[in-house]
N, C-alpha and C positions, 0 to 999 in steps of 0.2 A: 303566428305573430299578427297582431292587428296593426294595419298600416294607416288607418284613418284617412283613406283615400289619397295617400301621398302620390300614388302613381297617376292620379287624375290631375291634381292641382300643383304638384311639386315641381314640375318641369326639370327634374333631375338636379334641383338645387340642394336637396337634402337627401340623406340616406339613413336607413335604419341599421345600426351597428350594435350587436349584442342587445341590450335593453334600452338604448337611448336613440334619440334623433340627432344626427350629426350633420355638419355643414359639408357638402360634397365639393370640397375645395382644399387645396394645399394639404395640410396634415389631418384634415377632417376632424376637427375638434367637435365635441358634443356641445349642444346648447346648454345642457345642464352644467358642464364644466365651466363655461364662460359665465353663466349666471352665478354660480357659487363663488367664483373668483371676485366678481363685482360686489356681491353681498358681504364677503369677508372683509372688504374695504370699508364696510359700514353703511352701504347704500341699500336700504330696505324698500319695501313697497314694489310697485310694478316697475319694470325696466323696458326700455325701447332700444333694441339693438339694431344698428344700421350696418349694412354690408355693401361697401362700394363696389366690390367685384361683381355683385349682381346687377348693379346699375350699368356697369360696363358691358356685361353680358347682353342685356336687353338692347342697348344702343348698337352694339356690334352686330347682333342678330338682325335687327331692323335694317340697318344699312346693307349688310351682306345679302340679305334676302332680296332687297330691291335691286341691288347690283346684279344678282344672278338673273332676276326677271328681265332686266334691261338687256343683258347679254343674250338671253334666250330669244328675245323678240327683236334684237338689234335696234333697240329704242335709242333715239338720239338726244332726248332731253336728259337733264340731270335729276338726281334725287337729293333733296335736302330736307332737314327736319329741325323743328324747334320744340322746346319743352314748355308747355303752358304753366306759368308760375302759380296759377290758381290751384293746381293739384297739390303742390307742396312748396311753401316758401321758406321752410326752416333752414337756417344757415348750414347746419351740419349736412343736410341733404344737398343743398345747392352747391356748396363748396366741393363736395365729393363728385357731384354730377359734372361740374365744369372741369374738374381735374381729370376724370376718366374719359371725357369726350373730346379731348384736345385734337385727336387725330381724325375727327370726323367733321370738322367745321360745323359743329352743332351749336345751335343758338337758343334763344329764349323768346317766349311770347308773353306779353304783358297785357293786362286788362284794366289796370288802374294806374294812377300816378305813382304810387309807392312801388308797385311792381315794375313800372317803367324805369325807375331809378335803379332797382336791382338789375334789370336787364342791361342798362347802359353801363353799369360799373362792373358787371360780371361777364358779359359776352365779349370775347376777343374781337378786335377790329377785323372786319371781313366776314365773320360769321353772321348769319341772318338774325335779325330781330323783327318780330311781327307785333303789331299793336292792334288789338281788337277791343270790342266793347264800346260803350258810349264815351264820347270825348268832348271836353270843352276847349276853349281857346288856349288855356294854359297848358293842357296836356298835349295838344297839337304843337304848341310852341316848343315843348320839351323834345318832341320828335324832330323838329327842325334843328334844335341845338345838337341832338345826337348825330344827325346827318352831317352837320358841319364839323363834328369831332372826327368824322371818318367812318361812322358806323353804317353798316348795310341794313338799313331800317325801312320797313314797309308799314305804312299807315293804312289800315283797312277802313273804308267808308261804310258806316252802318246806316246812314241816312243822308238825304240831300242837304240837310242843315250842316252836317259835318263837312261836306265838300265845300260849301260856301265859306265855312270858317277856314278851311285849308287854303282856299284861294286868297282870303284876307291875310292870313299869316304869311303866306308865300310872298305877297306884295310887301309886307312890312320887313321881313327878314332879308329879302333880296333886292330891295330898292336901293339904287345907287351902289350896288356891289359889282365889282369887276368880274368875279366868277361866281354866279349864282349857284347855290347848292340847296337841294330840297330832298326830302325823303321820297322813296318810291311810294306809289299809291296802289292800294288794293281795293277791290270792290266786293263786298259780301253780297251774295245773291240769295234771294228768297225763293227756294225751289218749290216746285209743285210736289216733288217727292218728299215723303215724310219718313221718319225713322220708326223704330218699334220699341216696345218696352217702356220702362220708367221714363226715359228721356226722349220719347218720340216727338214731343212738342218742340224740340230743337229744330226740326225740319217742317216743311209744309208752309202753306200760305199764311197760317195763323201764328207762325213762329215770331219770337220776340225781335230777332235781328234780320237785317238784309233788305235789299232793294227789290221791288217788283220789276217786271220787264219794262213797264212804262217809266219807272224811276230810273232804271238803268240807262235807258235811252236819253233821258234828261241829263243824267250825270255825264254821259258821253259828250253831249253837246256843250255842257258847261266846261268840261276839261278842254275841249277843242277851242272854245271861245277864248279861254284865258291862257292858252298856249301851255297847257299842262298835260296834254295827251301823251307826250313822250315820257311822262312819269307813270302812266298807267301800266303796271307791271304784273298784277296778280288778280286772278279770280278766286274767290274764297267761298266755301260752303262748309256746313257742319250739320250732320243729321242726328247727332246725339251720342252721349257717352255710353260705354259698355254695349256696343252694337253686337248682339248675339247672333243675328242672322245676316248673311252676306247679301241677300237679294235686294234690300233697300239701297245698299251702297251702289250696286250695279246700276240701278235705275237713276240714282242721283248723279253718278259719273257720266252717264249718257246725256243727261240734261245739262250738266255743267260744261261738259265737253263741247256740246253744240253751241252754248252761249259763248264760250271762248272763241270758237271758230267764227261765229257770226261777227263778233267784235273785231277779230283780226281782219276779216274780209272787208269790214266797214272802214278800216283805216287805223286801227289801234296797233300800229307797227311795233311798239315797245312791249306790248303784252306778251309775256313769255312764260307764265307759271300758273298752275292750278293748285290751290291749297285745299286739300280734301278734309282739313280739320282733324279732329281726333275721332275717337270712337272704337279704336282697335280694342277688342274685348280681352279681358283676363278671365281665366278659368278659376272660379272660386269654389266650385262644387266639390264636395267630398264623396259624392254618390254618383255612380255611373248612370243611374236612371234619371238624373236631373242636371245635366251639364249645361253650362251657360252659353256656349258658342258652338256653331255648327260648321266652322271653317278653320283652316290653319293659316299661319302667317304667309306661307308660300302661296296659298290660294288667293289671299288678300292682295299680295303684291302682284301676282300674275294678272288678276282681274283689272287692277288699276292700270297697269302698263298696257295690257292688251286693248282695253276699251279706249284709252286715250290715243293710242296709236291708230286704232281703227277709225276713229272720228277724224283725226288729223289727216289721214290719207284720203278719206272720202270727201273731205271739205277742201283739200289742197292747201293746208296750212302747216306751219312748222310744229313738230311735236313739242308740247310744253314741258317745262321743268315740273316735277312733282314735289309738292311740299306736304308734309304731315305735321300735325300737332298732337301726336298721341302721347298723353301724359300718364294715364293710368297704366298702360303697357310698360312704360319705362320705370315708373316709381313703385308700383304696388308690391313687387316681390322683394324689394331691398330691405324691408324692416320687419322685425318680429316683436310683438308685444308679449312679454313674459310676466305672469303674475302668479303669486302663491295662493293656494287654497287655504282659507282660514278655518273653515268649519264645514262639516257635513250635517245637514239639519234633520235627516231622517234616520240617523243611526240608532235612535231609540227603538226602531222596529227590528230588534234582534232578540233571539231566544233568551239571552241573558237579561233582557229587560222585563221578562214576565214576572208577575207578582201573584202566582197561583196560590190558592188557599188549600187547606186540607180537604175542605169540601167546597167545590165550585158549583155555580149554577149549571144545570144539565147541558145547556147549549154551549157553554164555554168548555166544559169537559169534552163535549162532542167535537168542538173545533180542535182541541188539543189532540184528540185521537185521530182526527182526519189528517192533521199535520204529520204525525208520526207514522201513519200507515199509508201515506200518499205514494202511489206508484204510477208509472206511465199508463198502465192499463186503466186505472181508475181516475186519472188526473182530471179529466174534464168534468166527470160526475162530481168528484169531491170539491172541485173548484166552485161549481154551481151551488153545492150544498153550503159551502162556506159563505158565499155572498148572501145567500138567503138567511143564514143564521145571523149574519151581521145586522141585517135590517131588523130582524126580530129583537136582537139584543139592544140595539140603539133605541128601539121603541120602549123596551122594558126599562131602560135607563130614564127616558123622558117621563115615564109613569112612576118612577121611584122604586122599582122592584129590584134593581141591581145598583151597586155602588160604583165609585170612580175607579177603584182597582179593577172591577169587572169590565168596565168600559175600556180601560187601558189594555187589559189582556185580550179583549175582543179585537181591538185595532191591530195589535202586534201579531196575533195568530192569523188573522185574515191576510195581513201583509205577507207573512211568511208563507202561507199557503199559495198565494198568488205568485210569489217569486219561484217557489218550488215547481208549481204547475207550468209556468212559462218555460222554465229550464227544461222540464221533461218533454214539453210539446214544442220546443223551439223550431223544429223542422216543419211544422204545420203552417205557421205564418198566417193564421186567420185574422180577420178584422177584429174579432172578439179579443184575441190575445194582444193585438196591437193596442187596442183601447185600454186594456188592463194595465199595460205598461205605464200609462199616465198615473195610475193609482200607486205604483211602487217606485216612481222616479225618485232619485236621490238629488237633493238640492245642495249644490256646492256653492258656498259663499267664497267669492274670489276677490282678492285685494286690488280692485281697479274700478274705474267708473266707465260704464258703457257710453255715457253721454260725452265724456272727455276723449275716449280712445276708440270707440266704435260708433260714432254718430250715425253712419249710414245704416247700421243695423236698426237703431232706434227709429230713424226718420223714414227709411225706405225699405226696411225688412231685407236688406242686403246680407246674405250669409257670408261668413268668413270661416276658413278652415281652422279647426280647434283640435288640439291634441296634447296629451301630457308629454313632458320631456323625457320621462323614463318609465320603467316597468313595461316596456314594449314587448318583452318576451312572455308577458302574462296577459291572458285574454281579459279585457275589461267586461264587467257584467252589469254594472249599474246603469239603467236608463237615466241620463243626467240632464238636469236643468241647471243653469248657471245664474247665480245672483251676484250682482255687483254690490258695492258697499254704500251706494247712494241711498238717501231716504226717499226713494221713489219706486213705486211698484213697476214702473216701466223699465227699470234697470234689471231686466231679466232676459236671458236667452233661454226660452222655454224648451222643454223636450218636445220634439216633433216626431210623431210616430212614423211619418212618411220619410223623414230625413233624420233618422235617429243618431244620437251621439251617446256612446257608452264610455264610462270612465271607471277607474278602479275603486275598490272599497279600501279605504286607508284610514289610519288613525293619526290625524294631524297633530295630536298632542305628543306623539312620539317621533314622527318623521315628516319631512316637508314634501309637498306634492305641488309641482309647478305645471301650469297650463301655458301653452304657446298659442297665440292668436296670430295667424299668418296672413300675408298679403295686405297688410295694413298701411302701406306706404303712400297710398294715393288718397287724398282728400281727408282722411280720418284725422290727421293732426290739425290741419288748418280749419276744419269745421268743428273741432272739438270744443265743447262748452264747459265752462267752469260751474256746472250745476253742482250745488252744495259746496261750491268753492274747492272742488278737487282740481288740481292743476296738472299740467303736462308731466308725464312720468319722467323719472331720471333717464337720460338717454346717453348713448355713447356710440362711437364708430369702431367697428371691428375690422382692422386691416391685417393683411397677411404679408409677412416678410419674404424675401427671396428663398430662405431656407424652409418655408412652409409654416413657420410658427405664426401665431397671431399676436397682435397688440391691441390694447384697449385705449383708444384715444378720444380726445375732445369730449370728455365726460361732463355733462351738464346736469347738476342735481335738480330734482323737482323743487319748485319754490317752497320756501317755508311759509308759515302761517301769516307772518307780518308782511311778507312780500306780496302775498295774494291780496291781503286787505289794502295794501298800498296801491295795487293795480286798480282797485275799485275806487280809488280816490279817498279812502279813509285817511285821516291824519293819524298816522301810526305813532307819532310822538305823543299826541293826546291820549291815545289808547294805552301806550306804555305808562304814561304818568298816572292815568286812572287806575290801572291795575296795581301799580306800586302803592298808590295812595290808599286804596281799599285794604290792602294787606297791612300797611303800616298803621292805619287808623283802627284796625280791629282791636277790641278791648279784651277779648276772651282768649287770646293766645300770647305766649311769651315772646320776648325779643329773639331768643334763640330759635323758636319755631318760625317766627317771621322771616329770619334770615334763611332758614331751610326752605320755607315755602317759596320765597323769591328765587332761590337757586333752581328749584324744580320748575317754577313757572317759566323762567328764561330758557331753560333747557327745552321745554316743550314748545315754546314759541319759535325756537330755532329749527324745528323739524317741520316736515310737511304733513298734509292732512291724511295721508294714507295710513292704514292700520298696521300695527306690529303683529307679526306672527307669534304664536305661543313660544316658539324657539327663541325668537328675538327678545321676548319679554323675560324668558328665563336667563338670557345672557345679559340682561339689564342694558340692552342697547336701545 
């Protein structure tokens, strides 16, 4: 059974049962079963399934692992966490997140005014809110309003100008007030330590955010001068998302820990927390030879606790509370994108596609004989002969000595010989055979947009686990590249001979074949683009009852064509009138046909941009 690397990236969230991939929870339903139930309700195109129990699993694992580390080292500070809203602001996710995290005093992090409003309205009083990113007076004022509401909110200073604005707003909000109330203040520090990988620039002296040591001292003096030093609560740093190596974090922790201790000794008595930002990596790889991280969550927590304790003891200061803002770790696993395959583009390279004549050109007849007599003993020799014959035959076609049928037969026979030779020599794994797989890869047209649903693949070459929902008791043999339905050649997940994906050979005119794209819950939705005006897929929340059965809740259908145009500020009333007018004014069709055309037009306008499968077309849906 082919497991598509499930043991590497799956984290025991899914299991293989018979020939399907199933949710490893409650009654263990298959993803195929859930998909078919939703499609039977009339929802076609790609689906995004959300699983709140996986959000809860990540949160509980994070908190429990840090609590165990605290206990092991007898660490006196607290552990707290917030979810950075930039990772996923969609309501179905946020509502589930806040619902399953009630027992953990879990909060939210905001980086914009709109995110701040979400944080204020969704975070329970007492749970932490942190505010990062560049801020103007209005945004800082919203933080003061939140503090007066009773929220446990910390405003992180990204530059000295923000601190001056905080001082100004504090004066305005607390002037002539009997009981002054202000938010806590955090300071983001610009570390010498840098991250690694794609997001390495989040750390180091050239990073976008944070105060240098000189600016930090100036900030300290300003806070002291304006009697706000007792609000300085947090040191914050961040060295990048998807931190695959633990070493840069250790270096950053030592640097930040010493800055914390120096400020405490200088007189920042209220300072009590270090926010280590996000960066906790997710394992996306499907291949054991190319894994994304070199550490476990336990090692991560132990290193953070141990190093902070070591610095606090050596400097003679109180052990700080530890904050994390790990969003990818919390959100990535909770959603699965499921999309049907519409077409296989290379299926013409089958023996049934041959158009052999009674008398064929000698080289084509020789190719046919090579194919039929190919054995393991002669596989490599015959393969080389076939490739040589192909070059000769294509030259003959260019010179006009063979016709189009001969060229077609050449392409099919060489493709078949390559497939057969690779199968016979599969245990050799030579570079030559790997390169030849590029020649025989099957192109799967899949009903989704990579730009809308996997923007990190397009923009950052981030790999995501991909596998079919069924036929898992059958070995897949087709080297697969995946084409999305956008009118853009970048919308392709190409076959990678070093990280190969193999899928099944199927006839989509007779049966449906669904692919699952996993670990898509972080960033992919909020970064998704309406390229070609493909919209967010139909989404729903899959919850489990006490008896183990599942329910499909909070279903939000993908936007229809007119809604998408309305989002782009087209006047859809004018569009509607123009379409109706052009049909009604047509002089070459009858009134009855006009009514029929209008009916069909409005039916199509009420649907989304995604394509219909052949099965759906046959059902007239």
